[in-house]
N, C-alpha and C positions, 0 to 999 in steps of 0.2 A: 504496498499500499504503499503510494507518497504522499508524504508529510513535507510542508514546507515553513519552518519556523523561523520567524524575522528577528532581530535586537540590533540593540547599538542606541535605538532612540532616545530624543529627550530635548531638553531646553537647552538652548544655544542663542549668544548675543548674538548679531551678524559680523561677517564676518571669518567667525567661526569657523570650527571642524567638525565631523561624525562620523565615524565609520560603521555602517550598517554591515550587518551580517547577514546569512541567510540559512540557516544549516538545514543539509535536505537528506529524506531517506528514502528507502525503498528503490526494489534491484531496477525497478524499471527505469530508472535515472540514471544516466550514463553521458557524460560530461564531453566525450568523445563524441557525441549522437545529437543529444538534446542544445539545443540553445537557452539560456537562463537569462532572463528579465527580471530589471525593475523599475515598476509602475509606482505612482504616486497618486491620490486624490485628496484636493482640497476640499473643504466645506463648500458646498453649493454648488461644485465642479466636477465634471466628468475625471475619469478615471483616466492618466495620460502615461504613455511608455517615456521610461527617461531614458534607460541604459539595455543594451543587450550584450550580451558575451555569447557568440558561436561558436558551435563546434570544433571549427579550426584555431579558435583563439581570437579569430577579429572582433572588435570591438565595434559600438556604433550607438552615439549621442544625442540626445535630444539636442537643437540650438540653444536652447534656454541655458541648457547646462555644461555646455562644448569648454572644454580649458577648466571648468570649475569639478567638477567629478569623475570619477575614475571606477569602472566596473572591473573587476579581478574573482578568479576563481584559483580554490586550493580539489586540483581533483582526488587528492589521496583523502582529503578528509572530506571530501564532500560538500564541499561548500561555495556559495557566493558572495560577494564584500564589493559595499558600495560606499567607497571613499571619496566624503565629499567635502571640500573647502571654499572659503570664501561663502560661506549662505546668506544667502537672502532673505529676507520676513517674505518677501514672494515663496520659498521655498519651503514653507510650513505647507505641509500635508501628514497625510496615513500614507509610509512607504511600504510596499509588498512586493513580495519577490513570486516568481511565476513562470512557468512554463509548461510546454504544450508536447504532449504525450501521446499517440495515435489518436489524432484529432482532437484531445481532452485537455481544458485548461486546468492547470493545479496551482492554485492559490494561498498562500498563509496569512495567517491573521491579519499581518500589518503592524507598524510600528511607527507611532507617533513622532513626526520630526518641530518640533517649535522653534523658529526664530524669532527673537526679539528685538526689535529696533534701538 
């Protein structure tokens, strides 16, 4: 059974940094096959894609986080990370780890990130 568990959120001042972690479990998750994503959802807004790390290791970022956020993974530990720097109040949201396996979306419970001005 696939499980995704996020951690590392919190309250930080603008300009600060946070590192989010996503612990994965389930034999279906194979990083050499599955892309892993970070999404976020702010109050009253739609969930949006933040970053992706593809099976080959290539990464992709939304324009609004380019140069500030870095997605990475530890295949041995089956974990995915999102290093966030130079945080802005508009980055305040619940951040979710996500993957698509056999046409089914899997989500974690999310971790709250709050950036104060």
